[in-house]
C-alpha positions as CSV (number, residue, x, y, z in Angstrom):
1,M,0.0,0.0,0.0
2,L,2.8,2.4,1.0
3,G,4.6,1.5,-2.3
4,E,1.6,2.3,-4.4
5,E,1.2,5.7,-2.6
6,C,4.9,6.5,-3.3
7,A,4.5,5.5,-7.0
8,H,1.4,7.6,-7.3
9,A,3.2,10.6,-5.7
10,S,6.1,10.1,-8.0
11,R,3.8,10.1,-11.1
12,E,2.0,13.2,-9.8
13,K,5.4,14.9,-9.4
14,K,6.4,14.0,-12.9
15,N,3.1,15.2,-14.3
16,L,3.4,18.5,-12.5
17,K,6.9,18.9,-13.8
18,K,5.8,18.3,-17.4
19,K,2.9,20.7,-17.0
20,I,5.3,23.4,-15.7
21,Q,7.7,22.8,-18.6
22,T,4.8,23.0,-21.1
23,V,3.5,26.3,-19.6
24,I,7.1,27.7,-19.7
25,K,7.4,26.7,-23.4
26,I,4.0,28.1,-24.3
27,N,4.8,31.4,-22.5
28,F,8.2,31.6,-24.2
29,F,6.7,31.1,-27.7
30,K,3.9,33.5,-27.0
31,L,6.3,36.1,-25.8
32,F,8.5,35.5,-28.8
33,F,5.5,35.7,-31.2
34,D,4.2,38.9,-29.5
35,F,7.7,40.5,-29.8
36,L,7.9,39.4,-33.5
37,I,4.5,40.9,-34.3
38,I,5.4,44.2,-32.5
39,F,8.8,44.3,-34.3
40,L,7.2,43.8,-37.7
41,I,4.5,46.4,-37.1
42,F,7.0,49.1,-35.9
43,T,9.4,48.5,-38.7
44,I,7.1,47.8,-41.7
45,A,4.6,50.5,-40.9
46,P,7.0,53.5,-41.2
47,V,8.4,52.1,-44.4
48,L,4.9,51.9,-45.9
49,V,4.1,55.4,-44.7
50,Y,7.3,56.9,-46.1
51,R,6.6,55.1,-49.4
52,L,4.1,57.9,-50.0
53,V,4.8,60.5,-47.3
54,D,8.1,62.5,-47.2
55,P,9.9,62.0,-43.9
56,P,9.6,65.2,-41.9
57,T,12.7,64.5,-39.9
58,T,15.4,61.9,-39.3
59,P,17.2,60.6,-36.2
60,L,20.5,62.1,-37.5
61,L,19.0,65.6,-37.5
62,W,18.2,65.3,-33.8
63,I,21.5,63.7,-33.0
64,R,23.4,66.5,-34.7
65,W,21.2,69.1,-32.9
66,V,22.1,67.5,-29.5
67,E,25.8,67.3,-30.4
68,S,25.7,71.0,-31.3
69,G,24.6,71.8,-27.8
70,Y,21.0,72.4,-28.9
71,Y,22.2,75.2,-31.2
72,K,19.2,77.0,-32.8
73,S,20.7,77.2,-36.3
74,Y,20.9,73.3,-36.5
75,P,17.7,72.0,-38.2
76,T,15.5,69.4,-36.6
77,Y,13.2,69.1,-39.6
78,L,13.7,68.8,-43.3
79,K,12.6,72.1,-44.8
80,H,13.5,71.8,-48.5
81,W,12.1,68.6,-49.9
82,V,12.4,68.3,-53.7
83,P,10.8,65.6,-55.9
84,L,13.2,63.5,-57.9
85,N,12.0,65.0,-61.2
86,K,12.9,68.5,-59.9
87,I,16.5,67.5,-59.0
88,S,19.2,67.9,-61.7
89,P,19.9,64.6,-63.5
90,N,23.5,65.7,-63.2
91,L,23.4,65.3,-59.4
92,V,21.6,61.9,-59.7
93,R,24.3,60.6,-62.0
94,A,27.1,62.1,-59.8
95,V,25.8,60.5,-56.6
96,I,25.4,57.1,-58.3
97,A,28.9,57.3,-59.8
98,A,30.3,58.3,-56.4
99,E,28.4,56.1,-54.0
100,D,26.8,53.1,-55.7
101,Q,27.5,52.4,-59.4
102,K,25.5,49.2,-59.3
103,F,22.4,50.9,-57.7
104,F,20.0,49.8,-60.4
105,Q,21.4,46.3,-60.6
106,H,21.5,45.1,-57.0
107,S,18.7,44.5,-54.5
108,G,20.1,46.7,-51.8
109,F,23.4,44.9,-51.1
110,D,26.5,44.9,-53.3
111,W,28.0,41.6,-52.2
112,Q,31.2,42.0,-54.2
113,A,31.9,45.3,-52.5
114,V,31.1,43.6,-49.1
115,K,33.6,40.9,-49.8
116,A,36.2,43.4,-50.9
117,A,35.6,45.6,-47.8
118,I,35.9,42.6,-45.4
119,K,39.2,41.6,-47.1
120,V,40.6,45.1,-46.7
121,N,39.5,45.4,-43.1
122,I,41.1,42.1,-42.2
123,E,44.3,42.5,-44.1
124,T,45.0,46.2,-43.4
125,D,44.6,48.8,-40.7
126,K,42.0,50.6,-42.8
127,T,38.2,50.5,-42.1
128,V,36.4,50.3,-45.4
129,G,32.6,50.2,-45.7
130,A,30.4,48.8,-48.5
131,S,27.2,50.7,-48.0
132,T,25.0,51.1,-51.0
133,I,22.6,54.0,-51.5
134,S,19.8,51.8,-50.2
135,M,21.7,51.0,-47.0
136,Q,22.6,54.6,-46.5
137,T,19.0,55.6,-47.0
138,A,17.8,53.0,-44.5
139,R,20.4,54.1,-41.9
140,N,19.7,57.9,-42.3
141,V,15.9,57.6,-42.3
142,F,15.3,55.0,-39.6
143,L,18.4,54.5,-37.5
144,W,21.4,56.0,-35.6
145,Q,24.9,56.2,-37.0
146,N,27.3,54.0,-34.9
147,R,28.9,50.8,-36.2
148,G,27.5,48.4,-33.6
149,W,26.1,45.0,-34.7
150,L,22.5,45.9,-33.6
151,R,22.5,48.9,-35.9
152,K,24.0,46.9,-38.8
153,S,21.5,44.2,-38.4
154,L,18.6,46.6,-38.3
155,E,20.1,48.5,-41.3
156,A,20.1,45.2,-43.3
157,W,16.5,44.6,-42.4
158,F,15.3,48.2,-43.3
159,T,17.3,47.9,-46.5
160,F,15.5,44.8,-47.4
161,L,12.2,46.5,-46.6
162,I,12.7,49.6,-48.7
163,E,14.1,47.6,-51.6
164,N,10.9,45.6,-51.7
165,L,8.3,48.2,-50.7
166,W,9.7,51.3,-52.4
167,T,10.8,51.9,-56.0
168,K,14.4,52.6,-56.8
169,E,13.3,56.1,-57.8
170,R,11.7,56.6,-54.3
171,I,14.9,55.4,-52.6
172,L,16.9,57.9,-54.6
173,E,14.5,60.8,-53.9
174,V,14.6,60.1,-50.2
175,Y,18.3,59.7,-50.1
176,L,19.0,63.0,-51.9
177,N,16.7,64.8,-49.6
178,V,17.9,63.5,-46.2
179,I,21.6,62.9,-46.4
180,E,24.1,65.2,-44.6
181,W,26.0,67.7,-46.9
182,G,27.9,69.7,-44.3
183,N,27.5,71.0,-40.8
184,G,23.7,71.6,-40.3
185,I,23.1,71.0,-44.0
186,F,20.7,68.2,-45.0
187,G,19.4,67.4,-48.4
188,C,20.5,68.4,-51.9
189,E,18.3,71.5,-52.1
190,Q,19.6,73.2,-48.9
191,A,23.2,72.2,-50.0
192,A,22.8,73.7,-53.5
193,L,21.3,76.9,-52.1
194,K,24.1,77.1,-49.6
195,Y,27.0,76.3,-51.9
196,F,26.0,77.6,-55.3
197,K,23.1,80.0,-54.6
198,H,20.6,78.2,-56.8
199,S,18.2,75.3,-56.8
200,S,19.4,71.7,-57.0
201,K,17.4,71.5,-60.3
202,A,20.0,73.9,-61.9
203,L,23.2,72.0,-60.8
204,S,25.8,71.6,-63.5
205,P,27.9,68.4,-63.9
206,V,30.9,70.1,-62.3
207,E,28.8,71.3,-59.3
208,S,27.1,68.0,-59.0
209,A,30.4,66.1,-59.0
210,L,31.8,68.4,-56.4
211,M,28.8,67.9,-54.1
212,A,29.0,64.1,-54.6
213,S,32.7,64.1,-53.9
214,V,32.3,65.1,-50.2
215,L,29.6,62.6,-49.3
216,P,31.9,60.2,-47.5
217,S,32.8,62.8,-44.9
218,P,30.5,65.9,-45.5
219,R,31.4,67.6,-42.2
220,I,35.2,67.5,-42.8
221,W,35.5,67.6,-46.6
222,S,34.6,70.9,-48.1
223,V,32.6,72.0,-51.1
224,L,33.5,75.7,-50.8
225,D,37.2,75.1,-50.3
226,P,37.9,71.6,-51.7
227,Q,40.9,69.7,-50.3
228,P,43.2,68.1,-53.0
229,H,41.7,64.7,-52.5
230,V,38.2,66.2,-52.9
231,S,39.2,67.7,-56.2
232,D,40.7,64.4,-57.3
233,R,37.5,62.6,-56.4
234,Q,35.5,65.2,-58.3
235,S,37.6,64.6,-61.4
236,R,37.1,60.8,-61.1
237,I,33.3,61.3,-60.7
238,L,33.1,63.5,-63.7
239,G,35.0,60.9,-65.7
240,L,32.5,58.2,-64.6
241,M,29.6,60.5,-65.4
242,S,30.8,61.0,-69.0
243,Q,30.8,57.3,-69.5
244,K,27.1,56.9,-68.6
């Protein structure tokens, strides 16, 4: 009799343990599923909105404003949005030549450039990136700027989203209107007005190549007083533009 009671108690204990494990598994999968749904909503929704609506601001504008000590002259909103068909084709060609020559061929990632960048980073002391225009757009519109793995992972995800939910033309338009072109200068229209005193629609090939040449480091490299390497880069961009 005592043996039967012990066996029954042992079975009850095992059953209870199984029930607890089952509840834990169910709660874990529910939590994971809920997190996944929330993540998808909060990432896909803004991409769908910005497919049709121009972004009024970006995280980088606010970051730069804070870095400036909340200086009033630093913008926190994009004030000079220009449709792609109102931007000089010269600037479009210059930016593609400078930043992403395979823009219309890839689906957001230039894998050959990625492999080459990894090789250089491993074999030398240099840090080389392989960001496409799509990746830069994703980063500028939705994310912050550091090189951590979380940001890089989210950048890849947002790049996938905009490549599949926007057109290439929309990506270009957003890119040209949000990227940094100097201290407190964002977007091609504000840059053209600042540097050349006319609209981005009227940019010449030479002006466009000069603007594109500073994009890797727009707060250090100068459009108004180009450093020798900037002038060299401008010449190379003009050469590439003439081949298109």
